C-alpha positions as CSV (number, residue, x, y, z in Angstrom):
1,M,130.2,80.3,81.0
2,R,126.9,78.9,79.8
3,L,124.7,76.3,81.2
4,D,122.0,74.9,78.9
5,R,118.5,73.5,79.7
6,V,119.5,70.0,78.5
7,E,118.3,67.0,80.7
8,K,121.6,66.3,82.3
9,N,121.5,69.9,83.8
10,I,118.1,69.6,85.2
11,R,117.0,68.8,88.7
12,Y,113.6,68.5,90.5
13,L,115.0,68.8,94.1
14,F,117.4,71.1,96.0
15,S,119.6,68.5,97.8
16,P,123.1,68.5,99.4
17,E,123.6,65.1,97.7
18,Q,123.5,66.5,94.3
19,A,127.0,67.1,92.5
20,P,127.4,70.3,90.7
21,V,127.2,70.4,87.0
22,A,129.4,73.5,86.6
23,T,131.8,75.6,88.8
24,I,132.3,79.3,88.6
25,A,134.7,81.7,90.4
26,P,133.4,84.5,92.6
27,G,132.6,87.6,90.4
28,E,132.2,85.4,87.3
29,T,129.2,85.8,85.0
30,I,127.2,82.8,84.0
31,T,124.4,82.5,81.6
32,V,121.9,79.9,82.7
33,E,119.0,78.5,80.4
34,T,115.7,77.5,82.3
35,R,112.7,75.5,81.3
36,D,109.2,76.7,82.0
37,A,107.4,75.6,85.1
38,S,105.4,72.8,83.4
39,N,108.5,71.4,81.7
40,G,106.6,71.9,78.5
41,Q,103.7,69.8,79.5
42,I,100.9,72.2,79.9
43,R,99.8,73.8,76.6
44,P,96.5,74.8,75.0
45,G,94.6,71.9,73.6
46,G,96.6,69.4,75.6
47,A,95.2,66.2,77.0
48,G,96.0,67.3,80.5
49,L,98.2,64.2,81.2
50,V,100.9,65.8,83.4
51,D,103.8,64.1,85.1
52,R,103.8,66.1,88.3
53,A,107.2,64.8,89.4
54,R,108.6,66.7,86.4
55,L,107.0,70.1,87.3
56,L,109.1,73.1,88.3
57,P,112.5,72.0,86.9
58,I,115.6,73.8,87.9
59,T,118.9,74.2,86.1
60,G,122.1,73.4,88.1
61,P,123.7,73.0,90.6
62,I,126.4,75.5,90.2
63,A,129.2,75.5,92.6
64,V,130.9,78.8,93.7
65,T,134.7,78.3,94.4
66,G,135.6,79.0,98.0
67,A,132.0,79.1,99.3
68,E,131.6,77.4,102.7
69,P,128.9,77.1,105.3
70,G,128.6,80.4,107.3
71,D,129.3,82.4,104.2
72,A,126.9,84.2,102.0
73,I,126.6,84.6,98.2
74,A,125.0,87.4,96.3
75,I,123.5,86.6,93.0
76,T,122.9,89.7,90.7
77,I,120.5,89.2,87.8
78,E,122.0,91.1,84.8
79,S,119.3,90.2,82.4
80,I,116.5,87.8,81.4
81,R,115.6,86.8,78.0
82,F,112.5,84.8,77.0
83,V,111.2,82.8,74.1
84,P,108.4,84.5,72.2
85,V,105.4,82.8,73.7
86,G,104.7,81.9,77.4
87,H,101.7,80.2,79.0
88,A,99.4,80.9,81.9
89,W,96.9,78.5,83.2
90,I,94.4,77.5,86.0
91,R,93.5,74.1,87.4
92,E,90.9,73.1,89.9
93,G,92.3,72.9,93.4
94,N,95.1,75.5,92.6
95,G,95.2,79.0,93.6
96,L,93.0,80.9,96.0
97,R,89.6,80.9,94.2
98,P,87.4,77.9,93.9
99,F,86.0,77.3,90.4
100,R,85.0,74.4,88.1
101,L,86.6,73.4,84.7
102,E,85.6,70.9,82.0
103,T,89.1,70.1,81.2
104,P,92.0,69.5,83.5
105,Y,93.7,72.9,82.7
106,H,92.5,76.2,81.2
107,V,95.5,77.4,79.3
108,H,96.4,80.6,77.4
109,A,99.3,81.1,75.1
110,I,100.7,84.6,76.0
111,P,102.8,86.5,73.4
112,V,105.9,87.9,75.0
113,G,107.8,90.8,73.4
114,E,108.5,94.3,74.7
115,R,105.1,94.0,76.3
116,V,103.0,91.0,77.3
117,L,99.7,90.6,75.5
118,L,97.0,89.1,77.8
119,P,93.5,87.6,77.2
120,G,91.1,90.4,76.0
121,G,93.8,92.3,74.3
122,L,95.2,93.8,77.5
123,S,98.8,94.8,77.0
124,I,101.1,95.2,80.0
125,P,104.8,95.9,80.5
126,L,107.3,93.1,80.5
127,R,108.0,92.3,84.2
128,P,110.9,89.7,84.1
129,M,111.7,87.8,87.1
130,L,113.1,84.4,88.3
131,G,110.6,82.5,90.5
132,I,113.1,79.9,91.8
133,V,116.5,80.6,92.9
134,G,118.2,78.8,95.6
135,V,121.2,77.0,97.1
136,S,121.5,73.5,98.5
137,P,120.0,73.2,101.8
138,K,121.1,70.9,104.6
139,Q,118.3,68.4,103.8
140,P,116.6,67.7,100.4
141,V,113.7,70.2,99.7
142,S,111.2,70.1,96.9
143,T,111.4,72.8,94.1
144,R,108.0,73.7,94.9
145,S,109.0,74.9,98.3
146,P,110.4,78.3,99.6
147,G,112.6,78.5,102.6
148,E,115.8,79.8,104.1
149,H,117.7,78.4,101.1
150,G,115.6,80.4,98.6
151,G,113.9,78.1,96.4
152,N,110.3,78.8,95.1
153,L,110.1,82.4,96.5
154,D,108.2,83.8,93.5
155,C,109.4,87.3,94.5
156,P,108.9,89.8,91.7
157,D,112.0,91.8,92.9
158,I,114.2,88.8,91.8
159,S,114.6,90.6,88.6
160,P,117.2,92.4,86.3
161,G,119.3,95.0,88.3
162,N,118.6,93.5,91.6
163,T,120.7,91.1,93.8
164,L,119.5,88.2,95.9
165,W,121.6,87.3,98.9
166,L,121.5,83.8,100.2
167,P,123.2,81.8,103.1
168,V,125.6,79.0,102.3
169,F,124.8,75.7,103.7
170,V,127.1,73.3,101.8
171,P,130.7,73.7,100.3
172,G,130.3,75.4,96.9
173,A,126.7,76.7,97.8
174,N,125.4,74.9,94.8
175,I,123.0,77.4,93.1
176,S,120.1,76.3,90.9
177,I,117.5,78.5,89.2
178,G,114.1,78.1,87.3
179,D,110.5,79.0,87.0
180,A,111.1,82.3,85.1
181,H,108.2,84.5,84.5
182,A,107.6,87.3,81.7
183,A,105.2,88.8,84.2
184,M,103.5,87.8,87.5
185,G,101.3,89.8,90.0
186,D,102.2,89.9,93.6
187,G,100.8,86.8,95.3
188,E,100.6,84.7,92.2
189,V,97.0,84.1,93.2
190,S,95.9,81.6,90.3
191,G,99.1,79.6,90.8
192,T,100.9,80.9,87.7
193,G,102.4,83.9,86.1
194,V,103.5,83.9,82.4
195,E,105.5,80.8,82.5
196,T,108.3,80.6,79.9
197,E,111.6,79.2,78.9
198,A,114.3,81.8,79.5
199,S,118.0,82.6,79.6
200,A,119.4,84.5,82.5
201,D,122.7,86.2,83.0
202,L,123.9,86.0,86.5
203,I,127.0,87.3,88.4
204,V,127.7,85.6,91.7
205,T,129.8,87.2,94.5
206,L,131.1,85.4,97.6
207,H,131.0,87.1,101.0
208,K,133.1,85.2,103.6
209,R,131.8,84.8,107.1
210,R,128.6,86.7,106.3
211,L,125.9,85.0,108.4
212,L,122.4,85.3,107.0
213,D,119.2,83.8,108.4
214,G,117.3,83.8,105.0
215,P,117.1,85.4,101.7
216,V,117.4,89.2,101.2
217,V,116.8,91.1,97.9
218,V,118.7,94.3,97.4
219,T,117.5,96.8,94.8
220,P,118.8,100.3,93.9
221,D,116.4,101.8,96.5
222,K,115.2,99.2,98.8
223,T,116.0,96.1,100.8
224,V,113.5,93.3,100.9
225,F,113.7,90.7,103.7
226,L,112.1,87.5,102.6
227,S,110.5,85.0,104.9
228,S,108.2,81.9,104.3
229,G,105.9,79.9,106.5
230,P,102.6,78.0,106.7
231,T,100.6,81.1,107.6
232,L,100.5,84.6,106.1
233,E,100.7,86.3,109.5
234,G,103.6,84.1,110.7
235,A,105.6,84.8,107.6
236,I,104.9,88.5,107.9
237,R,106.1,88.5,111.6
238,K,109.3,86.6,110.6
239,A,110.2,89.0,107.7
240,L,109.4,92.0,110.0
241,D,111.6,90.8,112.8
242,R,114.4,90.4,110.2
243,A,113.9,93.9,109.1
244,I,113.8,95.4,112.5
245,E,116.9,93.6,113.5
246,A,118.9,94.8,110.5
247,I,117.7,98.4,111.0
248,A,118.6,98.3,114.7
249,L,122.1,97.1,113.9
250,H,122.8,99.4,111.0
251,R,121.3,102.6,112.5
252,H,122.5,101.8,116.2
253,L,119.0,101.8,117.4
254,H,117.1,100.0,120.2
255,E,114.8,97.5,118.6
256,N,111.7,99.5,119.7
257,D,113.1,102.5,117.8
258,A,113.9,100.3,114.8
259,Y,110.2,99.0,114.9
260,V,109.1,102.5,114.6
261,V,111.2,103.1,111.7
262,A,110.1,99.9,110.0
263,S,106.4,100.8,110.6
264,V,106.8,104.3,109.1
265,S,109.2,103.6,106.2
266,G,108.5,100.0,105.2
267,N,105.9,97.9,103.3
268,I,104.6,94.3,103.6
269,R,104.9,92.5,100.1
270,I,103.0,89.3,99.5
271,C,105.1,87.4,97.0
272,Q,103.2,84.2,96.6
273,V,100.4,82.4,98.6
274,V,100.2,79.2,96.4
275,N,103.4,77.1,97.0
276,G,102.5,75.3,100.3
277,D,104.2,77.8,102.6
278,V,103.6,81.4,101.7
279,T,106.3,83.9,101.1
280,V,106.2,87.6,102.1
281,G,108.8,90.4,102.0
282,Y,109.2,93.3,104.3
283,E,110.9,96.1,102.3
284,V,112.6,99.1,103.8
285,P,114.6,101.9,102.3
286,R,118.1,100.9,101.2
287,E,119.8,103.5,103.6
288,A,117.9,101.8,106.6
289,S,119.8,98.4,106.3
290,P,123.4,97.3,106.0
291,W,123.1,96.2,102.3
């Protein structure tokens, strides 16, 4: 099945009130086209007139047959393909560093191929990822926001070969995706990666009565517990607590012993610090967790 990036398939909110535009069976592959984060509005030489209500578009929702609240879904990213040119920009008031601009946006067109060509001739490896992947929450949530439903997590590990687990809050789960990046550094400190239209191949599996308290990314060698919150320290504590609980359960350890395991074998990952609430991951070796 294929879901194109035409307007009837585009949303600007994760909401339980939205009807799905497509339905897939568990285990089915779907190809989803996404728009870039600016919805084509922010380009070099542009006038800077941006409809902010149309930023961060997502494609969906996609219902999964049989998914019910209390279940979990696992979304495996098989591949992500990009158009030949992406864009990266800064604007005053966005990102971590204060600066002044003479124009509303300072924009670079970034060639995207087997490698990504940055200003100054710097060439870096392609680092494909999906910035926004989520399910319908119990209440409407902006596509800018991350949370237990997923959303704007901007985690570089949501990438080809890896699997994102999410809890189900509404019948069908109702998955939407967007905000693909050809490359992005941890933290997304300026507010953007290399933003580009993309096409992603996904396989979605359903796990009945698998209670989750938030997003989890599973890679071939590690498990990353993602948490978001208004402060960096609070988000780190939340992600760490989730990792410790999983280690204790899987390895049959007291939580104090699991804390030691997490401290020695794990790493804090700062995914993004620019989406209102920040998102962090606590990653542990795959064999330490039940995934």
